[in-house]
C-alpha positions in Angstrom: -98.2 66.8 -162.5 -96.2 69.3 -160.6 -93.2 68.9 -162.8 -93.6 67.0 -166.1 -90.9 67.8 -168.6 -89.2 64.9 -170.4 -85.4 64.8 -170.7 -84.0 66.2 -174.0 -83.1 63.6 -176.6 -79.4 64.2 -176.1 -77.4 65.8 -173.3 -73.6 65.8 -173.2 -72.0 64.0 -170.2 -68.6 65.2 -169.3 -67.6 62.3 -167.0 -67.1 59.7 -169.7 -64.9 57.5 -167.6 -67.4 57.4 -164.8 -70.2 56.6 -167.1 -68.2 53.7 -168.7 -67.5 52.2 -165.3 -71.1 52.6 -164.3 -72.4 50.9 -167.4 -69.9 48.1 -166.8 -71.2 47.8 -163.2 -74.8 47.9 -164.3 -74.3 45.3 -167.0 -72.5 42.8 -164.8 -74.4 43.2 -161.6 -77.9 44.7 -162.1 -78.9 43.5 -165.6 -77.4 40.0 -165.8 -78.9 38.0 -168.6 -79.4 34.8 -166.6 -81.8 32.0 -166.9 -84.3 31.1 -164.2 -86.1 34.4 -164.2 -88.7 34.4 -161.4 -87.8 30.9 -160.0 -86.6 32.0 -156.6 -88.1 34.0 -153.8 -89.4 31.8 -151.0 -87.8 31.6 -147.6 -87.4 35.1 -146.1 -86.2 35.8 -142.5 -89.5 34.7 -141.1 -90.2 32.0 -143.7 -92.3 34.5 -145.7 -92.8 33.9 -149.4 -90.8 36.6 -151.1 -92.4 36.1 -154.5 -95.2 38.6 -153.6 -96.6 40.9 -151.0 -96.4 40.0 -147.4 -96.9 41.9 -144.1 -93.9 43.4 -142.2 -94.6 41.0 -139.3 -95.3 37.3 -140.0 -96.4 35.0 -137.2 -95.1 37.5 -134.6 -91.7 37.6 -136.5 -90.6 41.0 -137.9 -89.3 40.5 -141.4 -87.2 43.7 -141.2 -89.0 45.5 -144.1 -92.4 46.5 -145.4 -94.0 46.5 -148.9 -96.5 49.2 -148.4 -100.2 48.6 -149.1 -101.4 45.1 -149.8 -103.1 44.4 -153.2 -106.7 45.5 -152.8 -109.7 43.1 -153.0 -110.9 44.7 -156.3 -107.7 43.8 -158.0 -107.9 40.1 -157.0 -111.6 40.0 -158.0 -110.6 41.1 -161.5 -108.4 38.0 -161.9 -105.1 39.9 -161.6 -102.3 38.9 -159.2 -99.4 41.0 -158.0 -96.0 39.3 -158.2 -92.5 40.5 -157.4 -90.9 37.9 -159.7 -91.6 37.7 -163.4 -90.6 38.7 -166.9 -91.1 42.3 -166.0 -88.1 42.4 -163.6 -85.1 44.5 -164.8 -82.9 41.5 -163.9 -83.0 38.4 -161.8 -81.4 40.3 -158.9 -84.2 42.9 -158.7 -86.2 40.9 -156.3 -83.6 38.4 -155.1 -81.0 41.0 -153.9 -83.3 44.0 -153.5 -86.6 42.4 -152.4 -87.3 45.1 -149.8 -87.6 47.8 -152.5 -90.8 46.2 -153.9 -93.5 48.6 -152.7 -97.3 48.7 -153.2 -99.3 51.9 -153.1 -103.1 52.0 -153.2 -105.0 55.3 -153.8 -108.2 56.7 -155.3 -107.5 59.6 -157.6 -110.3 61.4 -159.6 -112.6 58.5 -158.9 -110.1 56.0 -160.2 -108.9 53.2 -157.9 -105.2 52.7 -158.4 -102.7 50.1 -157.2 -99.0 50.8 -158.1 -96.3 48.2 -157.7 -93.0 50.0 -158.0 -89.4 48.9 -157.2 -87.7 51.9 -155.5 -85.8 52.5 -152.3 -83.6 55.4 -151.1 -80.3 53.5 -151.0 -77.2 53.0 -153.1 -78.5 49.8 -154.8 -81.5 51.4 -156.2 -79.9 54.8 -157.0 -77.2 52.9 -159.0 -79.9 51.4 -161.3 -81.4 53.5 -164.1 -84.4 51.2 -164.7 -86.9 49.9 -162.2 -89.9 47.6 -162.9 -93.4 49.0 -162.3 -97.0 48.0 -162.7 -100.1 50.1 -162.4 -103.6 48.7 -162.1 -106.7 50.9 -162.4 -110.4 50.5 -161.9 -112.2 53.4 -163.5 -115.6 54.8 -162.4 -117.3 52.5 -165.0 -115.7 49.4 -163.5 -113.2 48.9 -166.3 -109.9 47.3 -165.3 -106.6 48.5 -166.9 -103.0 47.2 -166.4 -99.8 48.9 -167.4 -96.3 47.4 -166.9 -92.7 47.9 -167.9 -89.5 49.6 -166.8 -89.5 53.1 -165.4 -86.5 55.3 -166.3 -85.0 57.2 -163.4 -82.2 58.8 -165.4 -78.5 58.3 -165.5 -77.2 57.0 -162.1 -74.4 59.6 -162.1 -75.5 62.6 -164.0 -79.1 62.6 -163.0 -78.8 62.2 -159.2 -79.3 65.9 -158.2 -79.0 67.0 -154.5 -82.1 68.7 -153.1 -80.1 71.8 -152.2 -79.4 72.6 -155.9 -81.8 74.3 -158.3 -84.3 71.9 -159.9 -83.2 70.9 -163.4 -85.7 71.5 -166.2 -85.8 67.9 -167.4 -86.7 64.4 -166.4 -86.0 61.6 -165.6 -84.0 62.2 -162.5 -83.8 61.7 -158.8 -83.6 64.6 -156.3 -81.3 63.1 -153.6 -80.4 64.0 -150.1 -76.7 64.5 -149.5 -75.1 65.6 -146.3 -75.3 69.3 -147.2 -78.9 69.0 -148.2 -79.6 67.2 -144.9 -77.9 70.0 -142.9 -80.3 72.5 -144.7 -83.3 70.5 -143.5 -84.1 68.4 -146.6 -85.3 64.9 -145.7 -87.1 63.5 -148.7 -85.8 61.8 -151.9 -87.9 62.3 -155.0 -87.9 60.1 -158.1 -89.1 61.7 -161.4 -89.7 58.7 -163.6 -90.4 58.5 -167.3 -92.3 55.5 -168.7 -94.1 54.9 -172.1 -96.1 57.7 -173.8 -99.2 55.6 -173.4 -98.5 54.8 -169.7 -98.2 56.8 -166.5 -96.1 59.7 -165.4 -95.0 58.8 -161.9 -93.4 60.9 -159.2 -92.4 59.0 -156.1 -91.2 60.7 -152.9 -89.6 58.9 -149.9 -89.5 60.6 -146.5 -87.2 60.4 -144.9 -84.5 59.2 -147.1 -82.9 56.1 -145.5 -79.4 56.8 -146.7 -77.5 60.0 -147.7 -76.2 60.3 -151.3 -72.5 60.9 -151.9 -70.5 61.2 -155.1 -69.2 57.9 -156.6 -71.4 55.9 -154.2 -72.1 53.5 -157.1 -68.5 52.2 -156.8 -69.2 50.7 -153.4 -72.7 49.2 -153.4 -72.1 47.0 -150.3 -74.4 48.0 -147.4 -71.4 48.4 -145.1 -70.4 51.5 -147.2 -73.8 53.1 -147.1 -74.3 56.3 -145.1 -77.5 56.0 -143.1 -79.5 59.2 -142.5 -78.5 60.7 -139.1 -82.0 60.5 -137.9 -82.1 56.8 -138.8 -85.4 57.1 -140.7 -86.5 54.2 -142.8 -88.4 55.7 -145.6 -91.9 54.7 -144.4 -93.6 58.0 -145.4 -94.2 57.8 -149.1 -96.0 60.1 -151.5 -97.3 59.2 -155.0 -98.1 61.7 -157.7 -99.5 59.9 -160.7 -100.9 61.2 -164.0 -102.4 59.4 -167.0 -103.2 61.9 -169.8 -103.4 62.0 -173.6 -102.1 65.5 -173.8 -98.4 66.1 -174.7 -95.8 67.0 -172.0 -94.1 69.4 -174.3 -95.7 71.9 -176.6 -93.7 70.6 -179.5 -95.3 67.1 -179.1 -98.4 66.1 -180.9 -101.4 64.8 -179.0 -101.1 61.1 -178.3 -104.0 58.7 -178.3 -103.2 55.7 -176.1 -104.0 52.2 -177.3 -107.3 50.7 -176.2 -107.9 47.1 -175.2 -105.3 44.4 -174.8 -101.9 44.9 -176.5 -98.2 44.1 -176.1 -95.2 46.4 -175.7 -91.6 46.0 -174.8 -90.4 46.9 -171.3 -89.3 50.3 -172.8 -92.8 51.0 -174.1 -92.3 50.1 -177.8 -95.6 48.7 -179.2 -95.3 45.3 -180.8 -97.8 43.0 -182.6 -97.7 40.3 -179.8 -95.4 38.0 -177.9 -94.2 36.4 -181.1 -93.2 39.7 -182.7 -89.6 39.5 -184.0 -88.7 42.4 -181.7 -89.3 40.2 -178.7 -86.4 37.9 -179.7 -84.0 40.8 -180.4 -82.1 43.1 -178.1 -82.8 46.7 -177.3 -79.9 49.1 -176.9 -80.3 51.9 -174.4 -77.5 54.2 -173.3 -74.9 51.8 -174.9 -76.2 48.7 -173.1 -77.9 45.9 -175.0 -80.8 44.5 -173.0 -82.8 41.4 -173.8 -86.2 42.6 -175.1 -89.1 41.5 -173.0 -92.6 41.9 -174.5 -95.3 42.4 -171.8 -99.1 42.3 -172.0 -100.9 45.6 -171.4 -104.6 46.4 -171.1 -106.3 49.8 -171.2 -110.1 49.7 -170.7 -112.1 51.8 -173.2 -113.7 53.5 -170.2 -110.5 54.6 -168.6 -110.5 58.3 -167.8 -107.7 60.8 -167.5 -106.0 61.4 -164.1 -104.2 64.7 -163.8 -103.4 67.6 -161.5 -104.7 68.9 -159.2 -105.9 66.1 -157.0 -103.6 63.4 -158.2 -101.4 63.0 -155.1 -101.7 60.6 -152.1 -99.4 60.0 -149.1 -99.2 57.1 -146.7 -97.1 56.2 -143.7 -96.0 52.6 -143.4 -94.3 52.5 -140.0 -94.2 49.0 -138.6 -92.3 47.1 -135.8 -88.8 45.7 -136.4 -87.9 47.6 -139.6 -84.2 47.9 -140.5 -82.0 48.9 -143.5 -82.7 48.3 -146.3 -86.4 49.0 -146.2 
């Protein structure tokens, strides 16, 4: 990929008070441990079922948002379905409160057909969350079907939101955001540098133009009335995906990693487990001081899956549609 360094294991953060408040906000709002995961989602503005992909206009009624590319026919033919609600969600609110951020992206890279379902939008609600659910399906040149899923790490919602006008930090995960000063210099795109599991994908997701401007301490006022829409009122319909799946290390100090083959299970953070009944699946996992319920998710990597790497691992689509509004 164009930039593929993982974040150091430990980095000091000076604003301890801000981090504490952010963790509290994240725990209470974005990662609520509530029952009923995946039980709601029907009944959108136009009566559309919000539990999965739908077009931006339903029965001549604009829904106000779009979900990118629909799932391709080859994916359905393989027996897989694309859902927006399920055990993979980072919380019950991920689709209920932030449904518009569920995006699909279809591409063919290095002879591999890809479909990526990623939860990301260029607004305060998404920038305030460290983790975002993702799924990647692949059909390799031999016809093998693979499926990866989990939580993609976008970095600390305070320390790792770096304005585009500043030098590029030499680590990831992070988000290069567009603040007012960056906008005034001509920057229009927000780029998310995700980290997933070592056996999964490296994903870089660019949104042009960014729907809202970033500003310090925006996490404290997540209400849409406090957002700062981009002056050109763009709605983030131009999106670019850079995706890599390789067995080579990202850092010279890392040993070469051989991904698992076949069907296996892993936690949402990528830790391999023996299956859905593994004791780890009933425990909690602590990340950045927050104890998350551990979710064990099925994965599948076909033995015929080939590496996808730069160059030639980027695709870009424009999803303009009638009636789009914030948040899209």
